[in-house]
N, C-alpha and C positions, 0 to 999 in steps of 0.2 A: 637525620640532623647531625650537625657537627658537635653539638654540646647538649648534654642533659643536665639539668640542674633542679633538684627538689629542695626547697627551703621554706621554712616558716609554715609548716603544715603540722601544728602541735597536736591535732586530734585524730590524725589518720592512724587507723588500727591495722589495716591490711594493705599490702602493696604487692603487685605482680608486675614485673617489668622485664621486657626482653629488648636487648640492644645487640648490634652487630659489632662495631668497633668504635665506641664513643671516644671522643677526644678528652672528655672530662665528665665525671659523674659525682655529684654531691648530694648525699642524702641527709637531710635535717628533719627527721620525724621522730622526735623523742618518745612519743606515745605508741610507736609501732609495736604490734604484737606478733604479726606474722609476715614474713617477707619471702617472696619467691622471685629470685633474681637470676636471669639468664643473660650472659654476656659471652658472645663468641670468642672475642679476644679482649682480654682484661689488661692489656698493656698500658691503658690510658691512666691519667691521674684519677684515682677513685678515692673519695673520702666520705667516710660515714661518721656522723656525730654520735655521741653517746646515747644508746638506747636504754630506757629505763625499764621497759616491759617486754622486750623482745624475747619470745619463748620458742618460736618455730622459725627455722631458717632453712630454705632450700636454695642451693646454688648450683648452677650449671655453666661450665666454661671449658674452653680448651686450655685456659690458664687457671685450672681449678684451685691449685694451692695458693697462687697469688691472690685469688679472690677470697679464699678462706682466711688468709692472713689479715685482710682488711677488717674483718670482724673479731679479730683476736681479743680485743679488750672488752668485749661484750659478754660478761660472765653470767647473764641471765638466760642464755640460750640453753633450753632443755632438749629440744628435738632438732636434729640436724639431718638434712638429706643432701647427698652430694652425687653429682654426675658429671662426667666429662661431656663436653658439647658433642652432639651427634655429628659424626663425619663419615666419609665413605670408608674409612678403614681405621682400625685401632692404632695403627702406627702413625696416624696423623696427630695423635695426642703427644704434645712435647711440652713437658713441664720444665720451667726455668727455676723453679723453687721447690722446696719440700716443706712438709708441715707435719708436726707431731700432733695428732688429733687430741690426745689426752691433755697436753699442756695448753694447747690453744683453746680448747673448749672444755675446761675442767669440771663443769657442772652438768654435763650431758646425761640425760636419762635414756634417750633413744637415738640410735644412729642408723640411717638407711644409706647403703651404698649401691648405686646403680652399676650395671655391668662394666661401664667404662671407667668408673671410679675404682671398682675392684681390680681392673686391669693394671692400674698404676700403683697398687700396693706391692711390696713395702717400699719401693724405691722412692716415690714421691709422697705418698701418704703413709704415715707410720703410726704404730702404737708403741708406746714405751711406758714403763712403770705401771702403777696401779690406778685405775679409775673406779673408785668405790660406788660412784653414783650411777654408772651405767647399768641399766636393767635389761635392755633389749637391743640387739644388733640384727638388722635385716640386710641380707646380702643377695643381690640379683646376680647369679653366676652365669657367665657366658658358657655356652655349649662346650667349647674346647677346654674349659678349666674345671670340669667336674671330675676332680681328682683329689683323693684324701691327702696325698703328699703336698699338693699345691695349697689346699685349704689349711693344713697344719702349719706350712711354712709362712703363709701370709698372716695368719691369725695367732701365731705362737704367743706373743706377749699377752694378748687378750685371753687366749686359752689358759695361760699360766696363772694370771692374776684375777680374772673376773669370775670369781666363784659364784656370784649371784646372778650372772648374766644369762639371758635366754637368747639363743642364736637361732634365727629363722633363715634358712637357706632356700632360696626360690630358684628352681632350675627350669630350663625350657621343657615343655611337655614333649618335645620331639626327641629328647635325650633317650638313648637306649635304656630300657628298664633294668637290665643287668648292671649297667654302669652306675645308675642312680642307686640301685640297691646295695651294691658294693661300697659306694662312698658313704651312704647312710650307716651301714653296719660298722664300718671302720672308724668313723668319727665318734659314734656312740661308745664303741669299745675303748678307743684310745683316750677319750676325754669324758669319762662317766660323770664328772662333777658339773659338766655343762648340760643345760636343758636345751636339747636340740628339737627344732621343728622343721620339717621339710615340706615344701609345697611345689606345685608346678606352675609355670607361666605359660599362658597361651600365646601363640603368635610367634 
């Protein structure tokens, strides 16, 4: 379809929508509680009206930051999951904008970053300042980035300010046991004030 338009659906509570390259997208669903939006290319005219009850947002796109900025004024969002659109290679991810997650979503309680979203930290996705409301960060780490130095560099602002945050690091089960053990030990040692949890991803 050349155009997607959702309007005057006042009682819709959940929405899951997948698009490729829509020319225009307008969401007018004020009662929406949960939104799962996948758009391969988000360069179109995208408009969302004010949500009064939106708590959970999942977005996936090659233009992840641009799509995130569309929801910037919705301060009710508590849980956010972000992933760059699945492509044949990580280098296909080309962000034209950058977004500061703490200022864009100031009331986040839980943040989930997929492996491709993690890949564009901190150049396009950034943490700055203190986000007191954040209680849990879940990161799906790509196999090639299971490294304490890389983790510390990407999460430094969060590791510095988020004293009450729990960080869950999910690594591929195929990762070398010694590499996983080394990363776990160093992260716990370097940042003892953070509550670390490590898990394995199958597949």
